[in-house]
C-alpha positions in Angstrom: 35.9 57.1 17.4 39.4 55.9 18.4 40.2 52.3 19.1 40.0 52.5 22.9 36.5 54.1 22.7 35.4 51.5 20.2 36.6 48.6 22.5 34.9 50.2 25.5 31.7 50.7 23.6 31.7 47.2 22.1 31.9 45.8 25.7 28.6 47.4 26.5 25.3 45.7 25.9 23.8 46.3 22.5 25.9 49.4 21.9 27.1 48.4 18.5 23.6 48.2 17.2 23.4 52.0 17.3 26.4 52.5 15.1 25.6 52.4 11.3 27.8 50.0 9.5 29.0 48.1 12.6 28.0 44.5 12.9 28.8 42.3 15.9 29.8 38.8 14.6 28.1 36.0 16.4 30.8 33.9 17.9 30.8 30.2 16.9 29.9 27.9 19.7 33.1 26.4 21.2 33.4 22.7 20.5 33.2 20.7 23.6 36.3 18.7 24.5 36.3 14.9 24.7 34.9 13.6 28.0 36.6 10.8 29.9 35.2 8.1 32.1 38.0 6.1 33.6 36.8 2.9 35.3 39.3 1.1 37.5 38.4 -2.3 39.0 40.2 -3.5 42.1 41.8 -7.0 41.9 40.0 -8.1 38.8 41.9 -10.9 37.0 42.9 -11.0 33.4 40.4 -13.7 32.5 37.5 -12.5 34.8 35.4 -11.2 31.9 33.6 -13.2 29.3 35.4 -11.3 26.5 38.7 -12.4 28.1 37.7 -16.1 28.3 35.6 -16.6 31.4 32.8 -19.1 31.1 31.5 -18.8 34.7 31.4 -15.1 35.3 28.8 -13.1 33.4 30.0 -9.7 32.2 27.7 -8.6 29.3 28.4 -4.9 29.8 32.2 -5.2 29.9 31.8 -7.3 26.7 29.7 -4.6 25.2 32.4 -2.1 26.0 34.9 -4.3 24.2 32.6 -4.7 21.3 32.6 -0.9 20.9 36.3 -0.3 21.4 39.8 -1.9 21.6 40.6 -4.8 23.9 44.2 -5.1 24.9 45.6 -8.6 25.5 49.0 -7.6 26.8 48.1 -4.8 29.2 50.1 -4.5 32.4 49.7 -2.9 35.8 52.9 -1.1 36.9 52.9 -3.1 40.1 51.3 -6.4 41.4 49.6 -4.4 44.2 47.2 -1.5 44.1 48.6 1.8 45.4 51.7 1.9 43.2 49.6 1.2 40.1 47.1 3.9 41.0 49.9 6.4 41.3 51.4 5.4 38.0 48.1 6.1 36.2 47.9 9.7 37.6 51.7 10.5 37.4 52.8 8.7 34.3 55.8 7.4 36.2 57.0 4.0 37.3 56.3 3.4 41.1 60.1 2.9 41.7 60.8 6.4 40.2 58.7 8.1 42.9 59.5 5.4 45.6 55.9 4.4 46.1 56.5 0.7 45.7 53.9 -0.9 47.9 50.4 -0.3 49.0 50.0 2.6 51.4 49.5 1.5 55.0 51.2 -0.3 57.9 54.1 -2.7 57.3 52.0 -5.7 57.7 54.0 -8.2 55.7 57.5 -6.5 55.5 58.8 -8.4 58.6 58.7 -11.6 56.7 61.6 -13.4 55.1 65.3 -12.9 54.9 65.3 -9.3 53.7 64.4 -5.9 55.2 62.1 -4.0 52.8 63.4 -0.6 51.8 61.7 2.5 53.1 59.1 3.9 50.7 56.7 6.8 50.7 53.0 6.2 51.6 51.3 8.8 49.5 51.3 10.2 46.0 53.5 13.3 46.3 51.6 16.6 46.0 54.3 18.0 43.8 53.5 15.5 41.1 51.3 17.2 38.4 48.6 14.6 38.0 46.6 13.9 34.9 43.6 15.3 36.6 45.3 18.6 37.4 46.2 19.1 33.7 42.6 18.3 32.6 41.2 20.6 35.3 43.4 23.5 34.1 42.1 22.8 30.6 38.6 23.4 31.8 37.4 20.0 32.7 35.0 19.3 35.6 36.7 16.5 37.6 35.2 13.9 39.9 36.6 11.0 41.8 34.3 8.2 43.0 35.4 5.1 45.0 38.8 3.8 46.2 41.7 6.2 46.5 44.4 4.5 48.7 47.1 7.0 47.9 47.8 8.6 51.2 47.2 8.1 54.9 46.6 11.8 55.6 43.7 13.9 54.4 46.0 16.4 52.6 46.8 13.6 50.1 43.1 12.8 49.3 41.6 13.3 45.8 40.4 16.9 46.4 44.0 18.0 46.8 45.2 16.1 43.6 43.0 17.9 41.1 39.5 16.6 41.7 36.6 19.0 42.2 34.4 16.2 43.7 35.4 13.3 45.9 32.9 10.6 46.8 34.4 7.8 48.9 38.1 8.3 48.3 40.2 8.2 51.4 43.0 6.2 53.1 41.3 2.8 53.0 42.2 0.2 50.5 39.0 -1.8 51.0 35.6 -1.2 52.6 36.6 -1.5 56.3 33.0 -2.1 57.4 32.0 -4.2 54.4 30.1 -3.6 51.2 26.7 -3.0 52.8 25.7 0.3 54.4 26.6 1.7 56.9 30.1 1.9 55.3 32.1 3.8 58.0 33.6 5.9 55.2 34.2 9.6 56.1 34.0 10.6 52.5 30.8 8.9 51.7 27.6 9.4 53.6 25.9 6.2 54.7 22.9 5.1 52.7 19.9 3.1 53.8 20.8 -0.1 55.7 21.6 -2.8 53.2 22.5 -0.5 50.4 25.3 -2.1 48.3 28.5 0.0 48.0 29.1 -0.7 44.3 25.5 0.5 43.4 26.0 3.6 45.6 29.2 4.6 43.9 27.5 4.2 40.6 24.7 6.5 41.8 27.3 9.1 42.7 28.9 8.8 39.3 25.6 9.2 37.5 24.8 12.3 39.5 28.1 13.9 38.4 27.4 13.0 34.8 23.9 14.5 35.0 25.2 17.7 36.6 28.0 18.2 34.1 26.4 17.0 30.9 26.9 20.4 29.3 30.6 20.6 30.3 33.7 18.7 29.4 34.3 16.3 32.3 36.7 13.6 33.7 35.0 11.0 35.8 37.4 8.6 37.6 35.2 5.7 38.8 37.4 3.6 41.0 35.3 0.7 42.4 36.3 -1.0 45.7 35.0 -4.2 44.1 36.1 -6.9 43.6 38.6 -6.5 46.5 38.0 -8.4 49.7 35.9 -8.8 51.8 34.1 -11.0 49.3 30.5 -10.0 49.9 27.5 -9.8 47.5 23.8 -9.7 47.2 22.0 -12.8 48.3 19.9 -13.4 45.2 23.0 -13.3 43.0 24.9 -15.6 45.4 22.1 -18.1 45.1 22.2 -17.7 41.3 25.9 -18.6 41.0 25.7 -21.3 43.7 23.2 -23.1 41.5 25.4 -22.4 38.5 28.5 -23.8 40.2 26.6 -26.9 41.2 25.8 -27.7 37.6 29.4 -27.4 36.4 30.9 -30.6 35.0 33.5 -32.3 37.2 36.9 -30.5 36.9 39.7 -32.1 34.9 42.2 -31.3 37.6 42.5 -30.1 41.2 40.9 -26.9 42.5 44.3 -25.7 43.9 47.9 -26.2 43.0 51.0 -25.2 45.0 53.0 -22.0 44.3 56.0 -21.3 46.4 56.2 -22.3 50.0 52.9 -23.5 51.5 51.0 -21.3 49.0 48.1 -22.4 46.9 46.8 -21.1 43.6 43.2 -21.5 42.6 42.8 -23.3 39.2 39.0 -23.0 38.6 36.6 -20.1 38.4 33.5 -21.2 40.4 33.3 -18.9 43.5 29.6 -17.9 43.7 30.1 -14.8 45.9 32.9 -13.5 43.8 30.9 -14.1 40.6 28.0 -12.2 42.2 30.3 -9.2 43.1 31.5 -9.1 39.5 28.0 -9.2 38.1 27.0 -6.2 40.2 30.1 -4.4 39.1 29.3 -5.2 35.4 25.7 -4.0 35.9 27.1 -0.7 37.2 29.3 -0.3 34.2 26.2 -0.8 32.0 24.3 1.8 33.9 27.1 4.4 33.3 27.2 3.5 29.6 23.4 3.7 29.3 23.4 7.1 31.0 26.0 8.5 28.6 23.8 7.2 25.7 20.6 8.7 27.1 22.1 12.1 27.6 23.6 12.1 24.0 27.2 12.0 25.4 28.3 8.6 24.2 29.7 9.9 20.9 31.9 12.4 22.7 33.1 10.3 25.7 36.1 8.0 25.8 35.6 5.1 28.3 38.7 3.5 29.7 38.5 0.3 31.6 41.3 -1.5 33.6 42.2 -3.4 36.8 44.8 -2.2 39.2 46.6 -5.5 39.4 46.0 -9.2 38.8 43.2 -11.2 40.4 43.6 -12.6 43.9 44.2 -16.2 43.1 47.2 -17.1 45.3 47.5 -17.2 49.1 48.1 -19.5 52.1 44.4 -20.1 52.9 42.1 -21.7 50.4 39.6 -18.8 50.7 40.7 -17.6 47.3 38.1 -15.9 45.1 39.3 -16.3 41.5 41.6 -18.1 39.1 43.8 -16.3 36.5 44.5 -19.4 34.4 46.2 -19.8 32.0 48.4 -17.2 33.8 50.6 -18.2 36.7 49.9 -17.0 40.2 48.1 -13.7 41.0 48.0 -10.5 43.0 51.3 -9.7 44.7 53.4 -11.8 42.3 55.6 -10.8 39.3 54.3 -13.7 37.3 51.8 -12.8 34.7 48.8 -13.5 36.9 49.9 -10.7 39.2 50.5 -8.0 36.6 48.7 -8.7 33.4 45.2 -7.2 33.5 42.1 -6.6 31.4 42.1 -3.3 29.6 39.6 -1.8 27.1 39.4 1.7 25.6 36.4 3.0 23.7 37.0 6.2 21.7 34.0 6.8 19.4 34.8 7.5 15.8 38.6 7.0 16.5 38.9 3.3 17.6 37.6 0.6 15.4 34.9 -1.3 17.2 35.7 -4.9 18.4 39.4 -4.3 17.6 42.2 -6.2 19.5 45.7 -5.0 20.3 48.4 -7.5 21.2 51.2 -4.9 21.8 52.4 -4.7 25.5 51.2 -1.5 27.2 51.3 -0.4 30.8 49.4 1.8 33.3 51.9 4.7 33.0 50.7 5.1 29.4 47.3 6.6 30.3 48.6 10.0 31.1 50.1 10.9 27.7 47.3 9.0 26.0 44.6 11.1 27.6 46.4 14.3 26.9 46.7 13.5 23.2 43.1 12.3 23.0 42.1 15.7 24.5 44.3 17.6 22.0 46.4 18.9 24.9 50.2 19.3 24.8 52.2 16.4 26.1 54.3 16.8 29.2 57.2 14.4 28.7 59.1 15.5 31.8 56.1 14.5 33.9 54.8 11.3 32.2 58.4 10.2 31.6 57.7 6.5 31.7 54.5 6.6 29.7 53.9 6.5 25.9 50.7 7.7 24.2 48.6 4.8 22.9 46.9 6.9 20.3 48.9 5.3 17.4 47.7 1.9 18.6 44.1 3.1 19.1 43.9 4.7 15.7 45.9 2.1 13.8 48.5 4.7 12.7 51.6 3.3 14.2 53.5 1.3 16.9 55.1 2.3 20.2 58.7 3.2 20.4 59.4 1.1 23.5 62.1 -1.5 24.1 60.8 -2.9 27.4 58.4 -2.6 30.4 59.8 -2.9 33.9 58.7 -3.8 37.4 60.3 -3.4 40.8 58.5 -4.9 43.9 61.1 -5.1 46.7 58.6 -6.2 49.3 57.0 -9.3 50.8 53.2 -9.7 50.3 50.4 -11.6 52.0 49.9 -13.7 48.9 53.3 -15.4 49.6 55.3 -13.6 47.0 58.9 -12.5 47.6 60.8 -9.4 46.7 61.9 -9.2 43.0 62.1 -7.3 39.8 61.1 -8.1 36.2 61.4 -6.9 32.6 59.5 -7.7 29.5 61.3 -7.1 26.2 59.4 -8.4 23.1 58.2 -11.9 23.9 60.7 -12.5 26.6 60.1 -11.9 30.3 62.9 -12.0 32.9 62.4 -12.2 36.7 65.0 -11.7 39.4 64.3 -12.7 42.9 66.2 -10.6 45.4 66.5 -13.0 48.3 68.9 -15.4 46.5 69.3 -13.6 43.2 68.0 -16.6 41.2 66.6 -15.7 37.8 63.9 -17.0 35.5 63.3 -16.4 31.8 60.2 -17.1 29.8 59.0 -16.8 26.2 55.5 -15.5 26.7 54.5 -16.1 23.1 55.0 -19.8 23.5 54.6 -20.1 27.3 52.1 -17.6 28.7 51.8 -19.9 31.8 55.5 -19.4 32.6 56.1 -23.1 33.1 59.4 -23.5 31.3 62.3 -21.5 32.7 64.7 -20.8 29.9 67.4 -19.1 31.9 70.0 -21.9 31.7 69.1 -22.7 28.0 69.4 -19.1 26.9 72.3 -17.6 28.9 72.9 -14.7 26.5 69.3 -13.6 26.5 69.2 -14.0 30.3 72.3 -11.9 30.7 71.0 -9.2 28.3 67.7 -8.8 30.2 69.4 -8.9 33.6 71.7 -6.0 32.5 68.7 -4.1 31.2 66.9 -4.5 34.5 69.9 -3.4 36.5 70.5 -0.4 34.3 66.9 0.6 34.6 66.9 0.2 38.4 69.8 2.6 38.6 68.2 5.1 36.3 65.1 5.4 38.4 67.1 5.1 41.7 65.1 2.1 42.8 65.5 1.3 46.5 66.7 -2.3 47.2 65.9 -4.5 50.2 68.9 -5.5 52.4 69.7 -8.7 54.3 68.6 -8.7 57.9 71.5 -8.7 60.3 70.5 -12.0 61.8 
């Protein structure tokens, strides 16, 4: 028998059993790749979980996730608003590099102030090779559940960016018709009247896990919560209303000024926001329990993060949370707007209840997930991200000099266009309206109360130059003075 006849015969069913001396080796079962569950919360503040210091909000499941993994204390969103950060997670690039520097939607706030905002794109470009597309090509089943907000047109929705399944992801940045069904979401069928959106999204996530338990999968669970409108279940609102009434008198005021006619909430005691957060936490617990029940917990990495800082600063006093000790909140380049909670659980690789104090940012997820999945890195794609695997496994540090931000827009929170850089313990901010600068030592002054720019002119000049060089390298678009 020649080689061609042998191969042809061996392709037949049972043919080799007829040939004396020929034995068909039983192939070893292919080891299943690491599963990923990426949980992104919308507008959750740095101190909104118990494991990050909250004494009013109750988050036992987020705390349980931290107890089983690594909690990051210096994790940053790539932008103080949602869409740019979301793009950075999936592209591994700073928002300024792809010119997606503000949330996708109408120019609601850009007419404010002395500057004209630069033009920016309102979708994640289809030519970007997303994290999801790489995992899909490697054999992963992929599913997106929840808030997308990365394109006004349907051609930019999740199903065209690498996701097999899309439940609820479209142009909207918040639930336009509220958190109770009917939702008015073309990508999510309405449930029974009164069904709560966070619970429904969790139901969809659990269905995907059940249907793909025998495959390698990537589930991106992107809750609309805890974004406005602030709405929650009545029995939980009643619970936290009673809890708030029993709090001791505050040591200081509920609100303090930030900028022009802007107030920042100082105390966490909003009953409805607390109720929203509890439901979100319960949903995270449901996902973790399902992974355990199906025997998947040991082979599933769970990543948890917020897309920007908590909404604590705005003109009205209808402000849901406080980011203290951080300054300001969503929309601002102060720490309250960009420092976020982040936890990674990687069974058998990450030491339980470990804490990492090294600065990291949302562009880092792309190379991190590839390395965790034993896939080749793509440095030309995730050019602004570094793999966190050395930090997760305790085998090394990151080779990074600084983290950068560029937000050349006005925002409804009252913030003004600016840029920032963090290098080591020092944080430098430049405000584009008048070019005034601020410098803070975050190790000694996490609340950014003491501007060191005049006391440390050399450090100020050094970080200013770094920021300007970086802006040129990514071709960051700058705002321009209005003619009037």
